[in-house]
VOVOPA-45619 format. One record per residue (C-alpha): residue in three letters; x, y, z; residue number from 1. Coordinates in nm, 4 decimals. Each point is the difference from the previous one (the first is absolute). Layout:
+-----+----------+----------+----------+-----+
: res :        u :        v :        w :   n :
+-----+----------+----------+----------+-----+
: ALA :        X :        Y :        Z : NUM :
...
+-----+----------+----------+----------+-----+
END
This chain:
+-----+----------+----------+----------+-----+
: res :        u :        v :        w :   n :
+-----+----------+----------+----------+-----+
: MET :  -7.3794 :  -8.0340 :  -9.8489 :   1 :
: LYS :   0.0854 :  -0.3320 :   0.1609 :   2 :
: LYS :   0.2703 :   0.0086 :   0.2654 :   3 :
: TYR :   0.2451 :  -0.2254 :  -0.1778 :   4 :
: THR :   0.2773 :  -0.1925 :   0.1722 :   5 :
: ILE :   0.3276 :   0.0469 :  -0.1860 :   6 :
: LEU :   0.3154 :  -0.2056 :   0.0566 :   7 :
: VAL :   0.3344 :   0.1556 :  -0.0907 :   8 :
: SER :   0.3030 :  -0.2294 :   0.0096 :   9 :
: GLY :   0.3503 :   0.1166 :   0.0823 :  10 :
: ALA :  -0.1440 :   0.2670 :   0.2287 :  11 :
: SER :   0.3406 :   0.0796 :   0.1523 :  12 :
: GLY :   0.1481 :   0.1018 :  -0.3345 :  13 :
: ILE :  -0.0163 :   0.3280 :  -0.1877 :  14 :
: VAL :  -0.2641 :  -0.1242 :  -0.2455 :  15 :
: GLY :  -0.2083 :  -0.1702 :   0.2686 :  16 :
: TYR :  -0.0320 :   0.2869 :   0.2408 :  17 :
: GLY :  -0.0310 :   0.2356 :  -0.2972 :  18 :
: VAL :  -0.3128 :  -0.1883 :  -0.1110 :  19 :
: LEU :  -0.1383 :  -0.0090 :   0.3541 :  20 :
: LYS :   0.0690 :   0.3696 :   0.0454 :  21 :
: SER :  -0.1811 :   0.0718 :  -0.3292 :  22 :
: LEU :  -0.3094 :  -0.1866 :   0.1225 :  23 :
: GLN :  -0.0163 :   0.1436 :   0.3515 :  24 :
: ASN :  -0.3168 :   0.1922 :   0.0900 :  25 :
: SER :  -0.1859 :  -0.1603 :  -0.2914 :  26 :
: GLY :  -0.2331 :  -0.2050 :   0.2192 :  27 :
: PHE :   0.1617 :  -0.3368 :  -0.0795 :  28 :
: THR :   0.1340 :  -0.2563 :   0.2453 :  29 :
: LEU :   0.3704 :  -0.0216 :  -0.0778 :  30 :
: ILE :   0.1999 :  -0.3136 :   0.0776 :  31 :
: GLY :   0.3770 :   0.0059 :  -0.0379 :  32 :
: THR :   0.2102 :  -0.3152 :  -0.0114 :  33 :
: THR :   0.3705 :  -0.0044 :   0.0837 :  34 :
: ILE :   0.2718 :  -0.2499 :   0.0829 :  35 :
: TYR :   0.1418 :   0.2330 :   0.2645 :  36 :
: ASP :  -0.0848 :   0.0090 :   0.3699 :  37 :
: GLU :   0.0547 :   0.3750 :   0.0138 :  38 :
: SER :  -0.0853 :   0.2447 :  -0.2772 :  39 :
: PRO :  -0.1632 :   0.3373 :  -0.0685 :  40 :
: ALA :  -0.2959 :  -0.1726 :  -0.1685 :  41 :
: ASN :  -0.2022 :   0.0459 :   0.3207 :  42 :
: CYS :  -0.0186 :   0.3712 :  -0.0836 :  43 :
: PHE :  -0.2023 :  -0.0643 :  -0.3135 :  44 :
: ALA :  -0.1952 :  -0.3284 :   0.0368 :  45 :
: ASP :  -0.2943 :  -0.0931 :   0.2223 :  46 :
: ILE :   0.1289 :  -0.3551 :   0.0387 :  47 :
: ILE :   0.3518 :  -0.1416 :  -0.0332 :  48 :
: GLU :   0.0563 :  -0.3696 :  -0.0672 :  49 :
: LYS :   0.3398 :  -0.1704 :   0.0204 :  50 :
: ALA :   0.0634 :  -0.1834 :  -0.3274 :  51 :
: PRO :   0.2217 :  -0.2968 :  -0.0828 :  52 :
: MET :   0.2577 :   0.0502 :  -0.2744 :  53 :
: THR :  -0.1658 :  -0.0153 :  -0.3411 :  54 :
: CYS :   0.2314 :  -0.2856 :  -0.1039 :  55 :
: GLU :  -0.0990 :  -0.2220 :   0.2951 :  56 :
: SER :  -0.2186 :  -0.3038 :  -0.0662 :  57 :
: GLU :  -0.2771 :   0.1090 :   0.2403 :  58 :
: TYR :  -0.0325 :   0.3495 :  -0.1488 :  59 :
: LEU :  -0.2915 :  -0.0618 :  -0.2390 :  60 :
: GLN :  -0.2038 :  -0.1883 :   0.2614 :  61 :
: TRP :   0.0684 :   0.2812 :   0.2484 :  62 :
: LEU :  -0.1144 :   0.2647 :  -0.2500 :  63 :
: ILE :  -0.3250 :  -0.1790 :  -0.0879 :  64 :
: ALA :  -0.0767 :  -0.0465 :   0.3709 :  65 :
: LEU :   0.0609 :   0.3715 :   0.0568 :  66 :
: ILE :  -0.2386 :   0.0931 :  -0.2809 :  67 :
: ASP :  -0.2670 :  -0.2172 :   0.1625 :  68 :
: LYS :   0.0704 :   0.1328 :   0.3517 :  69 :
: TYR :  -0.0587 :   0.3630 :  -0.0930 :  70 :
: ASN :  -0.2296 :  -0.0456 :  -0.3023 :  71 :
: ILE :   0.2493 :   0.1969 :  -0.2086 :  72 :
: ASP :  -0.1353 :   0.1690 :  -0.3128 :  73 :
: MET :   0.3242 :   0.0973 :  -0.1718 :  74 :
: LEU :   0.3687 :  -0.0891 :   0.0175 :  75 :
: ILE :   0.2688 :   0.2449 :  -0.1138 :  76 :
: PRO :   0.3556 :  -0.1365 :  -0.0350 :  77 :
: ALA :   0.2650 :   0.2502 :   0.1109 :  78 :
: ILE :   0.3058 :  -0.2210 :  -0.0418 :  79 :
: GLU :   0.1186 :  -0.1715 :  -0.3170 :  80 :
: ALA :   0.0061 :  -0.3481 :   0.1536 :  81 :
: ASP :  -0.3693 :   0.0165 :   0.0866 :  82 :
: MET :  -0.0948 :   0.1296 :  -0.3447 :  83 :
: TYR :   0.1713 :  -0.2977 :  -0.1653 :  84 :
: LYS :  -0.1345 :  -0.2493 :   0.2561 :  85 :
: TRP :  -0.3569 :   0.1257 :  -0.0274 :  86 :
: ASN :   0.0240 :  -0.0044 :  -0.3784 :  87 :
: ASP :   0.1105 :  -0.3646 :   0.0084 :  88 :
: PHE :  -0.2879 :  -0.0981 :   0.2297 :  89 :
: LYS :  -0.2612 :   0.2462 :  -0.1228 :  90 :
: GLU :  -0.2652 :  -0.2660 :  -0.0662 :  91 :
: LYS :   0.0207 :  -0.1339 :   0.3563 :  92 :
: ILE :  -0.0151 :   0.3471 :   0.1529 :  93 :
: ASP :  -0.2879 :   0.1021 :  -0.2303 :  94 :
: LYS :  -0.2086 :  -0.2859 :   0.1428 :  95 :
: THR :  -0.0082 :   0.1825 :   0.3354 :  96 :
: GLY :  -0.2018 :   0.2798 :  -0.1617 :  97 :
: ALA :   0.2660 :   0.2623 :   0.0743 :  98 :
: LYS :   0.1159 :   0.2201 :  -0.2868 :  99 :
: ILE :   0.3764 :   0.0100 :  -0.0606 : 100 :
: VAL :   0.1556 :   0.3129 :  -0.1507 : 101 :
: LEU :   0.2129 :  -0.1667 :  -0.2679 : 102 :
: ASN :   0.1052 :   0.1180 :  -0.3416 : 103 :
: ASN :  -0.0167 :  -0.2030 :  -0.3200 : 104 :
: SER :   0.1493 :  -0.3371 :   0.0949 : 105 :
: ASP :   0.2204 :  -0.0132 :  -0.3114 : 106 :
: LEU :   0.1423 :   0.3446 :   0.0776 : 107 :
: ILE :   0.0767 :  -0.1008 :   0.3588 : 108 :
: ASN :   0.1806 :  -0.3123 :  -0.1188 : 109 :
: ILE :   0.2107 :   0.1729 :  -0.2646 : 110 :
: CYS :   0.0990 :   0.2828 :   0.2365 : 111 :
: GLU :   0.1396 :  -0.2532 :   0.2477 : 112 :
: ASP :   0.3011 :  -0.0598 :  -0.2275 : 113 :
: LYS :   0.1604 :   0.3104 :  -0.1521 : 114 :
: TRP :   0.1567 :  -0.1983 :  -0.2822 : 115 :
: CYS :  -0.3371 :  -0.1434 :  -0.1074 : 116 :
: PHE :  -0.1415 :   0.3514 :   0.0200 : 117 :
: TYR :   0.2775 :   0.1334 :  -0.2245 : 118 :
: GLU :  -0.0484 :  -0.2814 :  -0.2524 : 119 :
: LYS :  -0.3701 :   0.0833 :  -0.0210 : 120 :
: LEU :   0.0780 :   0.3667 :  -0.0660 : 121 :
: LYS :   0.2477 :  -0.0913 :  -0.2766 : 122 :
: LYS :  -0.2479 :  -0.2405 :  -0.1560 : 123 :
: GLU :  -0.2591 :   0.2778 :  -0.0102 : 124 :
: LYS :   0.2590 :   0.2408 :  -0.1511 : 125 :
: PHE :  -0.0463 :   0.2419 :   0.2880 : 126 :
: LYS :   0.2427 :   0.2827 :  -0.0711 : 127 :
: TYR :   0.0429 :   0.1329 :   0.3551 : 128 :
: CYS :   0.1563 :  -0.3066 :   0.1625 : 129 :
: ILE :   0.3483 :  -0.0021 :   0.1561 : 130 :
: GLU :   0.2574 :  -0.2251 :  -0.1674 : 131 :
: THR :   0.0406 :  -0.3097 :   0.2151 : 132 :
: SER :   0.2016 :  -0.3235 :  -0.0133 : 133 :
: ILE :   0.0506 :  -0.3254 :   0.1890 : 134 :
: ILE :   0.3319 :  -0.0726 :  -0.1742 : 135 :
: ALA :   0.3029 :   0.0796 :   0.2191 : 136 :
: ASN :   0.1863 :   0.2190 :  -0.2466 : 137 :
: THR :   0.1007 :   0.3508 :   0.1097 : 138 :
: SER :   0.0623 :   0.1213 :  -0.3559 : 139 :
: GLN :  -0.3776 :   0.0176 :  -0.0550 : 140 :
: PHE :  -0.0340 :   0.3187 :   0.2027 : 141 :
: LYS :   0.2137 :   0.3048 :   0.0575 : 142 :
: LEU :   0.0869 :   0.0914 :   0.3570 : 143 :
: PRO :  -0.1774 :   0.0423 :   0.2293 : 144 :
: PHE :  -0.2578 :  -0.2773 :  -0.0371 : 145 :
: ILE :  -0.2428 :  -0.1620 :   0.2421 : 146 :
: LEU :  -0.0412 :  -0.3480 :   0.1464 : 147 :
: LYS :  -0.3498 :  -0.0816 :   0.1248 : 148 :
: PRO :  -0.1593 :  -0.3057 :   0.1605 : 149 :
: ARG :  -0.2296 :  -0.1701 :  -0.2497 : 150 :
: LYS :  -0.2498 :  -0.0243 :   0.2843 : 151 :
: GLY :  -0.0226 :   0.2878 :   0.2432 : 152 :
: TYR :  -0.1603 :   0.3359 :   0.0700 : 153 :
: GLY :   0.0992 :   0.3576 :   0.0683 : 154 :
: SER :   0.3764 :   0.0427 :  -0.0294 : 155 :
: LYS :   0.0863 :  -0.2988 :   0.2176 : 156 :
: GLY :   0.3034 :  -0.1878 :  -0.1280 : 157 :
: VAL :   0.0752 :   0.2463 :  -0.2815 : 158 :
: VAL :   0.3722 :   0.0511 :  -0.0662 : 159 :
: LYS :   0.1500 :   0.2802 :  -0.2087 : 160 :
: ILE :   0.3171 :  -0.1220 :  -0.1763 : 161 :
: GLU :   0.2387 :   0.2898 :  -0.0615 : 162 :
: LYS :   0.3196 :  -0.2033 :  -0.0526 : 163 :
: ARG :   0.0124 :  -0.3164 :  -0.2091 : 164 :
: GLU :   0.2121 :  -0.1824 :   0.2572 : 165 :
: ASN :  -0.2849 :   0.0379 :   0.2511 : 166 :
: PHE :  -0.2162 :  -0.2119 :  -0.2278 : 167 :
: GLU :   0.2062 :  -0.3147 :   0.0651 : 168 :
: ASN :  -0.1651 :  -0.0517 :   0.3415 : 169 :
: TYR :  -0.3402 :  -0.0388 :  -0.1666 : 170 :
: LYS :   0.0856 :  -0.1635 :  -0.3307 : 171 :
: SER :  -0.0901 :  -0.3549 :   0.1059 : 172 :
: ILE :  -0.3594 :   0.0843 :   0.0928 : 173 :
: ILE :  -0.0927 :   0.2089 :  -0.3046 : 174 :
: GLY :  -0.3057 :  -0.1627 :  -0.1539 : 175 :
: LYS :  -0.0690 :  -0.2155 :   0.3063 : 176 :
: THR :  -0.0970 :   0.2661 :   0.2513 : 177 :
: LEU :   0.1274 :   0.3256 :  -0.1526 : 178 :
: LEU :  -0.0352 :   0.1762 :  -0.3336 : 179 :
: MET :   0.2054 :   0.2782 :  -0.1593 : 180 :
: GLN :  -0.1587 :   0.3255 :  -0.1053 : 181 :
: GLU :   0.0980 :   0.3262 :  -0.1659 : 182 :
: TYR :   0.0283 :   0.2865 :   0.2493 : 183 :
: VAL :  -0.2491 :   0.2716 :  -0.0943 : 184 :
: GLY :  -0.0895 :   0.3416 :   0.1354 : 185 :
: SER :   0.0894 :   0.1078 :   0.3510 : 186 :
: ASP :  -0.0265 :  -0.1769 :   0.3355 : 187 :
: ASP :  -0.1432 :   0.3221 :   0.1425 : 188 :
: GLU :  -0.2865 :   0.0357 :  -0.2436 : 189 :
: GLU :  -0.2738 :  -0.2429 :  -0.0892 : 190 :
: TYR :  -0.3619 :   0.0327 :  -0.1006 : 191 :
: THR :  -0.2737 :  -0.2155 :   0.1488 : 192 :
: VAL :  -0.3422 :  -0.0351 :  -0.1592 : 193 :
: SER :  -0.2843 :  -0.1574 :   0.1952 : 194 :
: ALA :  -0.2987 :  -0.0910 :  -0.2149 : 195 :
: PHE :  -0.3308 :  -0.1738 :   0.0668 : 196 :
: PHE :  -0.1407 :  -0.2225 :  -0.2744 : 197 :
: ASP :  -0.3485 :  -0.1476 :  -0.0329 : 198 :
: LYS :  -0.0629 :  -0.3654 :  -0.0849 : 199 :
: GLU :   0.0375 :   0.0782 :  -0.3721 : 200 :
: SER :   0.3421 :   0.1596 :   0.0681 : 201 :
: ASN :  -0.1222 :   0.3523 :  -0.0718 : 202 :
: ILE :   0.1865 :   0.2612 :   0.2063 : 203 :
: LYS :  -0.2461 :   0.1792 :   0.2278 : 204 :
: ALA :   0.2266 :   0.2055 :   0.2265 : 205 :
: GLN :   0.3682 :   0.0883 :   0.0328 : 206 :
: ILE :   0.2580 :   0.2068 :   0.1836 : 207 :
: ILE :   0.3601 :   0.0729 :  -0.1038 : 208 :
: MET :   0.2768 :   0.0906 :   0.2407 : 209 :
: LYS :   0.3628 :   0.0895 :  -0.0470 : 210 :
: ARG :   0.1869 :  -0.1636 :   0.2865 : 211 :
: LYS :   0.3309 :  -0.0502 :   0.1726 : 212 :
: LEU :   0.0630 :  -0.3395 :   0.1554 : 213 :
: SER :   0.1277 :  -0.0836 :   0.3459 : 214 :
: LYS :   0.2848 :  -0.2502 :   0.0452 : 215 :
: GLU :  -0.2668 :  -0.2645 :   0.0693 : 216 :
: GLY :  -0.1503 :   0.0551 :  -0.3454 : 217 :
: TYR :  -0.3192 :   0.1757 :   0.1081 : 218 :
: THR :  -0.1195 :   0.3517 :  -0.0786 : 219 :
: GLN :   0.1695 :   0.2582 :   0.2231 : 220 :
: ILE :  -0.0950 :   0.3236 :  -0.1771 : 221 :
: ALA :  -0.2825 :   0.0270 :  -0.2532 : 222 :
: GLU :  -0.1550 :   0.2786 :  -0.2048 : 223 :
: VAL :  -0.3240 :  -0.0139 :  -0.1980 : 224 :
: VAL :   0.0527 :   0.0587 :  -0.3734 : 225 :
: PHE :  -0.2043 :  -0.0412 :  -0.3180 : 226 :
: LEU :   0.1636 :  -0.1568 :  -0.3069 : 227 :
: GLU :  -0.2251 :  -0.0756 :  -0.2955 : 228 :
: ASP :   0.2629 :  -0.2039 :  -0.1869 : 229 :
: ILE :   0.0350 :  -0.2463 :   0.2901 : 230 :
: LEU :  -0.3759 :  -0.0623 :  -0.0066 : 231 :
: GLU :   0.0272 :  -0.0928 :  -0.3665 : 232 :
: ILE :   0.2632 :  -0.2606 :   0.0934 : 233 :
: ILE :  -0.2296 :  -0.1331 :   0.2743 : 234 :
: ASP :  -0.2702 :  -0.0503 :  -0.2637 : 235 :
: ASP :   0.2457 :  -0.2086 :  -0.2050 : 236 :
: LEU :   0.0942 :  -0.2083 :   0.3048 : 237 :
: SER :  -0.3639 :  -0.0586 :   0.0928 : 238 :
: SER :  -0.0664 :  -0.1459 :  -0.3440 : 239 :
: ILE :   0.2932 :  -0.2410 :   0.0495 : 240 :
: PHE :  -0.0523 :  -0.1089 :   0.3615 : 241 :
: LYS :  -0.3748 :   0.0562 :   0.0641 : 242 :
: PRO :   0.0320 :   0.1320 :   0.3588 : 243 :
: ILE :  -0.2968 :   0.0005 :   0.2372 : 244 :
: GLY :  -0.0339 :   0.2186 :   0.3088 : 245 :
: PRO :   0.2931 :   0.1852 :   0.1618 : 246 :
: THR :   0.3192 :  -0.0173 :  -0.2078 : 247 :
: ASN :   0.3287 :   0.1837 :   0.0417 : 248 :
: PHE :   0.2464 :   0.0962 :  -0.2753 : 249 :
: GLN :   0.3582 :   0.1239 :   0.0563 : 250 :
: PHE :   0.1880 :   0.2100 :  -0.2574 : 251 :
: ARG :   0.3220 :   0.1920 :  -0.0450 : 252 :
: ARG :   0.1087 :   0.2534 :  -0.2602 : 253 :
: HIS :   0.3019 :  -0.0976 :  -0.2109 : 254 :
: ASN :   0.1464 :   0.1951 :  -0.2932 : 255 :
: GLY :  -0.3275 :   0.1832 :  -0.0543 : 256 :
: SER :  -0.2183 :  -0.3125 :   0.0013 : 257 :
: TRP :  -0.2014 :  -0.1903 :   0.2598 : 258 :
: LYS :   0.1209 :  -0.3380 :   0.1271 : 259 :
: LEU :  -0.2267 :  -0.2429 :   0.1838 : 260 :
: LEU :   0.1659 :  -0.1386 :   0.3135 : 261 :
: GLU :  -0.2782 :  -0.2344 :   0.1067 : 262 :
: ILE :  -0.3695 :  -0.0569 :   0.0587 : 263 :
: ASN :  -0.1233 :  -0.0806 :   0.3503 : 264 :
: PRO :  -0.3444 :  -0.1635 :  -0.0324 : 265 :
: ARG :  -0.1221 :   0.1204 :   0.3405 : 266 :
: ILE :  -0.0640 :   0.3014 :   0.2184 : 267 :
: SER :   0.2943 :   0.2397 :   0.0062 : 268 :
: SER :   0.2507 :   0.0210 :   0.2861 : 269 :
: SER :  -0.0652 :   0.3759 :  -0.0011 : 270 :
: THR :  -0.3751 :  -0.0520 :   0.0328 : 271 :
: SER :  -0.0371 :   0.2111 :   0.3155 : 272 :
: ILE :   0.1731 :   0.2919 :  -0.1750 : 273 :
: LYS :  -0.2280 :  -0.0334 :  -0.3011 : 274 :
: THR :  -0.3043 :  -0.0130 :   0.2259 : 275 :
: ALA :   0.1081 :   0.3313 :   0.1512 : 276 :
: PHE :  -0.0077 :   0.1541 :  -0.3488 : 277 :
: GLY :  -0.3463 :  -0.1401 :  -0.0787 : 278 :
: TYR :   0.0764 :  -0.3389 :  -0.1549 : 279 :
: ASN :  -0.1242 :  -0.2688 :   0.2421 : 280 :
: GLU :   0.0528 :  -0.3298 :  -0.1836 : 281 :
: ALA :  -0.0970 :  -0.2150 :   0.3002 : 282 :
: ARG :  -0.3391 :   0.1705 :   0.0171 : 283 :
: MET :  -0.0355 :  -0.0397 :  -0.3774 : 284 :
: CYS :   0.0384 :  -0.3778 :   0.0466 : 285 :
: ILE :  -0.2892 :  -0.0080 :   0.2463 : 286 :
: ASP :  -0.2177 :   0.2274 :  -0.2130 : 287 :
: TYR :   0.0614 :  -0.1962 :  -0.3198 : 288 :
: PHE :   0.0360 :  -0.3638 :   0.1047 : 289 :
: LEU :  -0.2461 :  -0.0047 :   0.2931 : 290 :
: ASN :  -0.2501 :   0.2757 :  -0.0793 : 291 :
: GLY :   0.0126 :  -0.0198 :  -0.3806 : 292 :
: LYS :   0.0545 :   0.3740 :  -0.0347 : 293 :
: GLU :   0.1555 :   0.1485 :  -0.3106 : 294 :
: ILE :   0.3389 :   0.1515 :   0.0780 : 295 :
: LYS :   0.0529 :   0.3544 :  -0.1280 : 296 :
: GLN :   0.3110 :   0.2143 :  -0.0043 : 297 :
: PRO :   0.0236 :   0.1762 :   0.3383 : 298 :
: LYS :   0.1094 :   0.3599 :   0.0362 : 299 :
: ILE :   0.3721 :  -0.0126 :   0.0728 : 300 :
: ARG :   0.1605 :   0.2657 :   0.2162 : 301 :
: THR :   0.3470 :   0.1182 :  -0.0995 : 302 :
: GLY :   0.2924 :   0.0186 :   0.2393 : 303 :
: LYS :   0.2931 :  -0.1889 :   0.1468 : 304 :
: ALA :   0.0322 :  -0.2694 :   0.2697 : 305 :
: ILE :   0.3000 :  -0.0831 :   0.2175 : 306 :
: ARG :   0.0090 :  -0.3204 :   0.2055 : 307 :
: TYR :   0.1537 :  -0.0064 :   0.3449 : 308 :
: ILE :   0.0376 :  -0.2395 :   0.2929 : 309 :
: GLU :  -0.2648 :   0.0252 :   0.2711 : 310 :
: ASP :  -0.0072 :  -0.1562 :   0.3482 : 311 :
: TYR :  -0.2704 :  -0.2365 :   0.1238 : 312 :
: ILE :  -0.0011 :   0.0057 :   0.3808 : 313 :
: LEU :  -0.1298 :  -0.2817 :   0.2196 : 314 :
: TYR :  -0.0104 :   0.1047 :   0.3662 : 315 :
: ASP :   0.0083 :  -0.2579 :   0.2790 : 316 :
: SER :  -0.2832 :   0.1786 :   0.1782 : 317 :
: ASN :  -0.2590 :   0.2686 :  -0.0613 : 318 :
: ILE :   0.0726 :   0.1373 :   0.3467 : 319 :
: ILE :   0.2515 :   0.2847 :   0.0020 : 320 :
+-----+----------+----------+----------+-----+
END
């Protein structure tokens, strides 16, 4: 097998170093990009490159030059900003010969705005969506209800309204930057489904985990489960959105029924945990998009994962 050179953006973040960690010891040259001068990415990548902010005017030129410098075979976005940027400029990046791990472009675009995503679900008469509104009227939902940024990821910027008077501070920006949503299920219990789809949007592999979120919105505790009824819902969603490659679905249980929180059209933020249980979606990307291999359902180990903080030590000298 060719020793591919793989670039992973956002290498300092939980998705970025999760992808790098999943590809370690696979014989690939791993390049991590980060905007930070100091980060733990050095633990997992062969090469670290300091990146400009994705929104800066020189970013695209910098990225194309980096692809040429290292003869990069594949790019994996590990932050939302890069996924959207690369999707916008996919044709220019494709001309370098490097393969970008990107989902269906239409799915990426519609997932950028949660209101557009909700409207699509309602149009398709999808019965597992959460009631949502961009009209600033508290009588639409019983307490508590949720305010969410129309554009955002994880649980960043989410506000739980438990008293109607607390809503007044946000009323003016409902519809502009925030939307209102019915509160469903429990904050302590969500279900995450990672699935890999081929170019015809057929599901080839999947893993389901019951999880508890950290305050930052990422998986803190996760347990492998198998739920046949969720997979049937995933089939319905795949017929609507035509996903390609790694795709992540978030659900909660509410009054005995499933509710879809969101779709993340990218590698999961809990990817390193899923790799530990046998589901290595980063490796699947290389096997499928670079080597043309058919992806088959891997054997998934059962168990539970708990995330914790670990120290990365940089000594001034190797001499004790």
